[in-house]
N, C-alpha and C positions, 0 to 999 in steps of 0.2 A: 174225083171224091177220094181216091186212094191217097194222093198226095195230101189232102187235107186231113185225113186220118193219121198219117205219118207225122205230120206237123204238129197236131194236137198230142200225139203220143210223145213226141220229142219234147214239147213244152212241159207236159206232165212230169216226164223223167227229170228234166231240168229243175223244175219246181221242187220235186222231191229230194233231189240232191242237194239243193240249197238248205231245204228244210233239215236234212240230216246234219249238215255242216254247221247249223246254227243251234241244233237241240241235241247236245251230248250230255245233258244234265243226267245224272244216275237216277232212276226211280224204282220203286218196289213194285213187283208183279206178283200177284196172288191168284191162282186158279184152283178151285176146289180145295185139294189138300196139298197142293204143290205151291211152292212160293220161292222168290229169289229177289234178293236185294242188289242194288247197284247196276241194273240193266240200263244201259243208255236208252233214252227215250226213243232215239231214232230206231233201234232195234224193234222196239215195241211197236211202233207205227208200221214198220216194214212188214212184221210178223202179222199185223191186223189186216193189212193190205193183201198179204199173200193168202190168208185164210178167206178173205172177202172174194178173191178172184177165184177161188177154187171151183165154186158152182158153175161160173161163168166158163171157165176152161173146160170143165166136164161136159158142160152142155154142148159146146162147140165140137169137142170130140165125138160125142154121142151123135150129132147132127151130121158131122162129116163120115161117120161110120155108116149111117143109115143111107145117106146120099151114094156111097160107094156101092152098098148092098143092093140098092135099087137100079144102079147101072149094070150090075152083073146079070139081072134077070133078063 
């Protein structure tokens, strides 16, 4: 099962790398009062991916800390 997860992660990273190589078109980004022009589309997608992964990463860290705290008792 671990090998399958590693393979899927590798394929997803490969697909993301290919996407980044093909999508370097500058786009405008606006968020609330902040704005920037000429940001490569790839960076926008990577930033969105990073922001989207944050809750998952924090949840895994929280679960790991709870598991460690349970072992100490």
